[in-house]
N, CA, C and O of each residue as an XYZ file, in Angstrom:
408
protein
N       0.850     -1.168      0.000
C       0.000      0.000      0.000
C       0.896      1.232      0.000
O       1.885      1.302      0.731
N       0.540      2.178     -0.814
C       1.339      3.396     -0.894
C       1.139      4.226      0.366
O       0.160      4.061      1.093
N       2.086      5.117      0.603
C       1.979      6.000      1.767
C       0.730      6.859      1.665
O       0.065      7.120      2.668
N       0.410      7.298      0.454
C      -0.776      8.130      0.238
C      -2.042      7.355      0.592
O      -2.930      7.879      1.265
N      -2.122      6.101      0.135
C      -3.302      5.287      0.432
C      -3.382      4.979      1.921
O      -4.465      4.973      2.505
N      -2.220      4.721      2.535
C      -2.199      4.455      3.971
C      -2.716      5.672      4.736
O      -3.522      5.532      5.656
N      -2.250      6.869      4.357
C      -2.728      8.084      5.006
C      -4.226      8.246      4.775
O      -4.960      8.631      5.685
N      -4.683      7.949      3.548
C      -6.102      8.094      3.241
C      -6.935      7.178      4.123
O      -7.993      7.578      4.609
N      -6.470      5.957      4.333
C      -7.195      5.033      5.203
C      -7.214      5.553      6.642
O      -8.248      5.493      7.307
N      -6.080      6.060      7.122
C      -6.030      6.592      8.481
C      -6.922      7.815      8.615
O      -7.639      7.954      9.606
N      -6.884      8.706      7.626
C      -7.706      9.905      7.649
C      -9.185      9.540      7.662
O      -9.961     10.073      8.456
N      -9.561      8.637      6.787
C     -10.969      8.258      6.688
C     -11.456      7.623      7.979
O     -12.569      7.895      8.431
N     -10.627      6.782      8.569
C     -11.005      6.140      9.819
C     -11.134      7.172     10.934
O     -12.101      7.151     11.696
N     -10.169      8.066     11.028
C     -10.197      9.088     12.075
C     -11.348     10.064     11.883
O     -11.874     10.609     12.853
N     -11.737     10.282     10.637
C     -12.808     11.225     10.341
C     -14.190     10.595     10.423
O     -15.204     11.288     10.342
N     -14.224      9.287     10.584
C     -15.505      8.605     10.648
C     -16.135      8.384      9.292
O     -17.324      8.077      9.201
N     -15.343      8.538      8.219
C     -15.886      8.291      6.882
C     -16.061      6.790      6.685
O     -15.272      5.986      7.180
N     -17.076      6.442      5.976
C     -17.315      5.037      5.694
C     -16.469      4.608      4.506
O     -16.541      5.211      3.436
N     -15.675      3.576      4.693
C     -14.872      3.038      3.609
C     -15.416      1.678      3.209
O     -15.813      0.876      4.054
N     -15.425      1.436      1.914
C     -15.806      0.111      1.433
C     -14.593     -0.782      1.604
O     -13.615     -0.637      0.871
N     -14.637     -1.696      2.552
C     -13.516     -2.591      2.776
C     -13.551     -3.690      1.728
O     -14.606     -4.237      1.405
N     -12.403     -3.989      1.220
C     -12.300     -4.980      0.170
C     -12.043     -6.342      0.795
O     -10.946     -6.607      1.285
N     -13.030     -7.187      0.779
C     -12.898     -8.531      1.300
C     -13.314     -9.470      0.179
O     -14.493     -9.592     -0.155
N     -12.337    -10.115     -0.377
C     -12.594    -11.007     -1.497
C     -12.314    -12.440     -1.068
O     -11.228    -12.727     -0.564
N     -13.274    -13.347     -1.258
C     -13.042    -14.729     -0.879
C     -11.880    -15.317     -1.678
O     -11.842    -15.213     -2.904
N     -10.940    -15.930     -0.976
C      -9.834    -16.617     -1.635
C      -8.764    -15.704     -2.196
O      -7.850    -16.185     -2.865
N      -8.840    -14.421     -1.954
C      -7.842    -13.502     -2.509
C      -6.966    -12.966     -1.385
O      -7.462    -12.583     -0.326
N      -5.681    -12.944     -1.621
C      -4.782    -12.405     -0.612
C      -4.820    -10.882     -0.676
O      -5.079    -10.311     -1.735
N      -4.565    -10.224      0.449
C      -4.589     -8.769      0.470
C      -3.525     -8.205     -0.454
O      -3.764     -7.211     -1.140
N      -2.351     -8.830     -0.481
C      -1.268     -8.324     -1.326
C      -1.673     -8.287     -2.789
O      -1.264     -7.394     -3.531
N      -2.466     -9.243     -3.196
C      -2.868     -9.330     -4.591
C      -3.864     -8.242     -4.971
O      -3.899     -7.810     -6.123
N      -4.654     -7.806     -4.039
C      -5.687     -6.813     -4.334
C      -5.458     -5.492     -3.601
O      -6.359     -4.655     -3.544
N      -4.269     -5.298     -3.041
C      -4.030     -4.081     -2.268
C      -4.144     -2.835     -3.135
O      -4.534     -1.778     -2.639
N      -3.811     -2.938     -4.425
C      -3.956     -1.749     -5.276
C      -5.431     -1.403     -5.462
O      -5.773     -0.232     -5.624
N      -6.302     -2.402     -5.442
C      -7.740     -2.132     -5.534
C      -8.219     -1.484     -4.240
O      -8.981     -0.518     -4.275
N      -7.783     -2.005     -3.109
C      -8.160     -1.425     -1.818
C      -7.651      0.008     -1.697
O      -8.361      0.879     -1.194
N      -6.429      0.255     -2.153
C      -5.871      1.609     -2.103
C      -6.662      2.546     -3.006
O      -6.930      3.689     -2.635
N      -7.036      2.065     -4.192
C      -7.840      2.887     -5.092
C      -9.176      3.236     -4.448
O      -9.600      4.391     -4.482
N      -9.835      2.252     -3.865
C     -11.148      2.470     -3.247
C     -11.042      3.506     -2.128
O     -11.878      4.405     -2.033
N     -10.030      3.384     -1.292
C      -9.853      4.342     -0.195
C      -9.654      5.755     -0.739
O     -10.268      6.707     -0.258
N      -8.793      5.881     -1.743
C      -8.508      7.207     -2.288
C      -9.700      7.779     -3.041
O     -10.019      8.959     -2.899
N     -10.358      6.949     -3.839
C     -11.499      7.441     -4.621
C     -12.673      7.791     -3.709
O     -13.414      8.730     -4.000
N     -12.856      7.061     -2.619
C     -13.914      7.401     -1.675
C     -13.650      8.771     -1.038
O     -14.583      9.542     -0.813
N     -12.388      9.070     -0.751
C     -12.058     10.403     -0.244
C     -12.314     11.450     -1.313
O     -12.857     12.517     -1.027
N     -11.928     11.150     -2.534
C     -12.184     12.061     -3.654
C     -13.685     12.357     -3.749
O     -14.095     13.516     -3.811
N     -14.488     11.304     -3.760
C     -15.936     11.477     -3.890
C     -16.518     12.238     -2.697
O     -17.465     13.011     -2.846
N     -15.945     12.012     -1.517
C     -16.404     12.745     -0.337
C     -16.194     14.249     -0.527
O     -17.115     15.039     -0.318
N     -14.994     14.637     -0.919
C     -14.708     16.064     -1.095
C     -15.473     16.648     -2.277
O     -15.837     17.824     -2.248
N     -15.723     15.855     -3.312
C     -16.514     16.326     -4.454
C     -17.945     16.635     -4.044
O     -18.591     17.490     -4.650
N     -18.446     15.953     -3.027
C     -19.843     16.128     -2.625
C     -20.047     17.260     -1.612
O     -21.185     17.622     -1.313
N     -18.961     17.815     -1.089
C     -19.057     18.881     -0.096
C     -19.410     20.223     -0.742
O     -19.037     20.490     -1.884
N     -20.119     21.042     -0.012
C     -20.511     22.367     -0.498
C     -19.438     23.397     -0.182
O     -18.980     23.480      0.958
N     -19.031     24.184     -1.171
C     -18.043     25.251     -0.933
C     -18.748     26.522     -0.463
O     -18.971     27.431     -1.263
N     -19.097     26.599      0.809
C     -19.941     27.674      1.314
C     -19.227     29.013      1.469
O     -19.882     30.031      1.692
N     -17.904     29.036      1.355
C     -17.174     30.306      1.321
C     -15.863     30.092      0.556
O     -15.554     28.975      0.140
N     -15.100     31.169      0.377
C     -13.880     31.093     -0.434
C     -12.825     30.167      0.173
O     -12.172     29.413     -0.548
N     -12.660     30.223      1.483
C     -11.678     29.359      2.136
C     -12.055     27.890      1.965
O     -11.208     27.047      1.671
N     -13.319     27.606      2.150
C     -13.800     26.231      1.995
C     -13.640     25.770      0.543
O     -13.270     24.623      0.294
N     -13.914     26.648     -0.399
C     -13.764     26.309     -1.819
C     -12.313     25.972     -2.138
O     -12.043     25.028     -2.880
N     -11.377     26.742     -1.579
C      -9.944     26.474     -1.798
C      -9.535     25.143     -1.179
O      -8.806     24.363     -1.793
N     -10.009     24.884      0.045
C      -9.710     23.618      0.711
C     -10.239     22.436     -0.104
O      -9.524     21.458     -0.325
N     -11.480     22.531     -0.545
C     -12.075     21.436     -1.325
C     -11.338     21.237     -2.640
O     -11.104     20.101     -3.052
N     -10.970     22.325     -3.300
C     -10.238     22.217     -4.566
C      -8.894     21.520     -4.355
O      -8.485     20.690     -5.166
N      -8.221     21.860     -3.274
C      -6.932     21.232     -2.973
C      -7.099     19.739     -2.676
O      -6.314     18.915     -3.147
N      -8.115     19.401     -1.902
C      -8.348     17.988     -1.570
C      -8.767     17.186     -2.804
O      -8.347     16.040     -2.969
N      -9.586     17.779     -3.665
C      -9.981     17.080     -4.893
C      -8.786     16.889     -5.810
O      -8.644     15.843     -6.445
N      -7.932     17.890     -5.880
C      -6.722     17.758     -6.700
C      -5.858     16.623     -6.151
O      -5.304     15.829     -6.912
N      -5.753     16.557     -4.852
C      -4.924     15.537     -4.202
C      -5.482     14.126     -4.383
O      -4.736     13.206     -4.714
N      -6.773     13.950     -4.170
C      -7.342     12.604     -4.158
C      -7.986     12.175     -5.477
O      -8.154     10.978     -5.711
N      -8.346     13.115     -6.333
C      -9.044     12.746     -7.569
C      -8.108     12.621     -8.768
O      -8.403     11.889     -9.713
N      -6.991     13.327     -8.735
C      -6.088     13.341     -9.882
C      -5.588     11.926    -10.195
O      -5.037     11.242     -9.333
N      -5.790     11.511    -11.426
C      -5.311     10.211    -11.886
C      -6.245      9.044    -11.624
O      -5.962      7.922    -12.044
N      -7.363      9.292    -10.931
C      -8.230      8.162    -10.597
C      -9.003      7.633    -11.806
O      -9.336      6.449    -11.846
N      -9.291      8.476    -12.780
C      -9.961      7.977    -13.991
C      -9.072      6.946    -14.685
O      -9.529      5.872    -15.076
N      -7.805      7.291    -14.827
C      -6.843      6.401    -15.489
C      -6.646      5.124    -14.667
O      -6.607      4.027    -15.224
N      -6.523      5.266    -13.348
C      -6.323      4.093    -12.482
C      -7.529      3.174    -12.490
O      -7.376      1.952    -12.490
N      -8.730      3.745    -12.497
C      -9.938      2.935    -12.539
C      -9.981      2.114    -13.827
O     -10.278      0.920    -13.799
N      -9.689      2.746    -14.929
C      -9.677      2.048    -16.213
C      -8.645      0.912    -16.199
O      -8.926     -0.194    -16.661
N      -7.471      1.190    -15.674
C      -6.408      0.184    -15.611
C      -6.800     -0.982    -14.696
O      -6.540     -2.139    -15.027
N      -7.417     -0.690    -13.559
C      -7.839     -1.761    -12.646
C      -8.921     -2.630    -13.271
O      -8.895     -3.854    -13.142
N      -9.864     -2.000    -13.941
C     -10.911     -2.773    -14.605
C     -10.328     -3.688    -15.687
O     -10.800     -4.810    -15.871
N      -9.316     -3.213    -16.393
C      -8.666     -4.046    -17.414
C      -7.858     -5.163    -16.761
O      -7.919     -6.312    -17.198
N      -7.115     -4.835    -15.733
C      -6.264     -5.823    -15.054
C      -7.083     -6.957    -14.435
O      -6.683     -8.120    -14.492
N      -8.223     -6.615    -13.845
C      -9.048     -7.613    -13.161
C     -10.295     -7.975    -13.964
O     -11.319     -8.336    -13.384
N     -10.222     -7.885    -15.282
C     -11.367     -8.141    -16.158
C     -11.953     -9.541    -15.971
O     -13.142     -9.749    -16.212
N     -11.147    -10.483    -15.552
C     -11.619    -11.857    -15.359
C     -11.920    -12.163    -13.901
O     -12.068    -13.326    -13.523
N     -12.010    -11.127    -13.086
C     -12.316    -11.293    -11.658
C     -13.605    -10.543    -11.333
O     -13.554     -9.382    -10.927
N     -14.760    -11.188    -11.505
C     -16.031    -10.488    -11.291
C     -16.201     -9.925     -9.888
O     -16.887     -8.918     -9.713
N     -15.595    -10.549     -8.887
C     -15.727    -10.039     -7.521
C     -14.989     -8.705     -7.362
O     -15.414     -7.850     -6.585
N     -13.892     -8.528     -8.092
C     -13.170     -7.261     -8.053
C     -13.936     -6.212     -8.861
O     -14.100     -5.075     -8.420
N     -14.399     -6.604    -10.040
C     -15.167     -5.672    -10.878
C     -16.414     -5.181    -10.159
O     -16.824     -4.033    -10.334
N     -17.017     -6.044     -9.354
C     -18.207     -5.643     -8.589
C     -17.855     -4.530     -7.597
O     -18.656     -3.622     -7.374
N     -16.653     -4.599     -6.999
C     -16.217     -3.557     -6.064
C     -15.984     -2.220     -6.780
O     -16.102     -1.159     -6.167
N     -15.654     -2.273     -8.074
C     -15.360     -1.061     -8.852
C     -16.544     -0.556     -9.654
O     -16.473      0.514    -10.258
N     -17.622     -1.308     -9.667
C     -18.744     -1.022    -10.563
C     -19.424      0.329    -10.323
O     -19.890      0.954    -11.276
N     -19.488      0.778     -9.102
C     -20.237      2.003     -8.800
C     -19.455      3.293     -9.005
O     -20.005      4.383     -8.851
N     -18.190      3.179     -9.349
C     -17.368      4.384     -9.547
C     -17.557      4.927    -10.960
O     -17.542      4.180    -11.938
N     -17.737      6.250    -11.043
C     -17.900      6.914    -12.337
C     -16.598      6.797    -13.134
O     -15.505      6.866    -12.572
N     -16.735      6.617    -14.461
C     -15.568      6.468    -15.324
C     -14.775      7.752    -15.463
O     -13.547      7.718    -15.541
N     -15.461      8.882    -15.495
C     -14.784     10.145    -15.784
C     -15.246     11.245    -14.830
O     -16.371     11.735    -14.919
N     -14.347     11.620    -13.910
C     -14.677     12.690    -12.964
C     -13.690     13.850    -13.043
O     -13.931     14.922    -12.489
N     -12.580     13.624    -13.737
C     -11.532     14.656    -13.763
C     -11.794     15.686    -14.831
O     -11.013     16.624    -14.990
């Protein structure tokens, strides 16, 4: 797991955000850790995308967080779907994510 994904998991847990935990029958965590890291990061991205920018400071904060957590996720989602194309249980975990948010 990357340092960024590890921080995202810690942040989400400390903030009380709900994370979709990746539990795949018969799959080792090491094999799917990139999927778990993507889910953690994209969930943070989606969280900040859904927040209201009620003033200029808040708008700047949200823009910075979206830049941090959303950048590159369209490309990563596409790559994960291709990599795990023969793993329906993994594809099911990725199914609800929008293809293009950037």
